[in-house]
Phi, psi and omega in degrees: 000148184250132176257127179248139174249111189239139176218149184267138176273149184212145176260352187285174178304142184107325176066194182279149173295165181284093189296326183289326173295321176305302186299324179290310181288332185258018179300328169226126182225130174282134180257181194290328177284353183090352174281141179271135181241127177274140171285140174280166182284324186271145168260142176253163188238140173243185179288342176268004174126188180302143175236123171258135191222159173208160177232154174298159180079005171088353176265150186244130180213161178284126182276153173286157186296327180292341189266356187294132173231118181274141179227165175246133191260122159237111186058238186251019185263143177237133177229138173297130188238019175062234183273357183294152171225180184272120185261169181298331182291325169298320186298319180296316179297327179286335183299139186294162183278093178237128178246127184257133185241130177273160178034064186287001172243007180275175179319307190269307185306320178292321180279331172292326175290324170304311187292319184288324178294336181276323184269327194302318189291337183269354181244010177066045179250141173248154192235139178225142168239156172249134175197152179286326181232101183300335189299337187279351175271132179312140182304323177293327177279324178301328181285347187243008177227158170269129189250125172251129180266131178140191176269142178276005166269000178266126187301312181297330182290318180281341175298316184289317191282337180268001176294110178094355190270142175257339179225154180224133163262122185245125178208122189275135178284163176289153179212088187298339183249015174304148181284339177204167180289324181298326183289326184288326191250278185296315180305312178296336189264345185303321178294320177293324184294320167296321179290330176303314179294308185308314185261010170069033176298136186269320187224146172225140170237128182238151180273121174218207187224162171290161175131338184300134179090349181271169175293347184260354189301328184274354179224050185239019176062238180308314178306308180303317176295321180295319177297318176300318174305306178307317181294326177296311178292320174307326183294339182280351172098356174285157174288123188225132170235115170282121178280108182274107188245151172273201174294144183273138169301322180295352176297335182294340181295341175286353179241029184297312188302305183292330176298312182287316187272333186236345180074038182212149169224155193228154175201177175255354184286165172286142196296322182262007180288123176268138176202155182292147177223148187228147174267136182304326183297328176285329176287321177299321184282326181289323172303310183301322179295312177300321175295318178280333179242089184275039184272344181277151187235173173071200187228150179176181178250155177233098181287149181231092198257005191068172181275345185200153164288143184222143163261166177302329177286327172303311182303316186299313181295319182293312178305310176307309176303313171299322177280335182076026176212163185279132171230136181239168177253136179236126186272128176260145173287156177295326173300311181292325178295320176292323177300314183302306180305310182305316182300334176268015173083010179276135181304159184300321181294324185280319180300306181299332170292321178290318183298311172304319181295312187291323173299311177305319186300311182289344178263005171106019181303327189255018181264000196270334181267139175279134178284123177228170175307335183273332189253349176283156172235158194282330197280123169284159182296321183296311180300317175298315174307310190286333183262333186236309186288311188294321172298328171298312181291323184285340190293000000 
């Protein structure tokens, strides 16, 4: 008997099955007579697309049409399937449970990796990370993940990393000298968007921002560019969830020195304007939940709003209480903000993107989504100050 492994090529959403994984997993297959049949290196073609075939007895030959027996592949098991053939949907089901994580040493990525390292083994999930310098990953973590070295904006790197992947955590890195905001967000993402389609990635979770659908969405600098990136990813046909985030509590860690030495922190927003804030650990937890339970379909946003709205004055009172010393808020003008960023060597396009974003936030960019049990996240600002900010200030 000749066993043939037949699949249909397709240009429809869902794309082609992962050929490399088919060859790798089906290189040696036990068949019903107990004889092991080797898959050939060369493909033959039928009207339905590429055909892989093998024959009993260890020899390989092109089968006659009357000998063809179509089979269906589930993992490494072979079952007779009559006239059925392997569709892209079956191919996706065969793909192993692999989650690929970007920026695994960043504020969100490192916390996400910690959660997945704890949860993935109990769920039969494998983990892969992309990073420029694997040496920055703790040795204990490095021993438990597959590492692809390089930038996730590089087409060759994501092509390797997304082979066999079913889910991807997507976060673009900062690029202070990029020529445009499009280059930072959509430009950096384009190679990955193509790789999502090429490798049949099923689910993507991305870090994005609040503001979609508001009057400010098209003039909010980095937020506007991030929303365009979301649209690019959604256009690939993957199931996509954008984590729509407000300002991070963790951004205050950039001001540990002035808080400690001068009892002051700065921002550009009105002192008594209340707005949502979220801890990066809650954003990571939201990402982990979506990556581990991939029963969702389609595209959409998942807001992560924190438990309460806060003003800068509210934050100052809480920080003072937790640290046991007076800390005040000082509002910075947008012109001074622009000058400070430029003085740090940040390129003009990126600086103006920050200025536009902060102006939009002060005009209510983050106010449009209602807090509900589904959009709230648990960490309070006081908890964050006690557990994260205070140790950093006292260090």
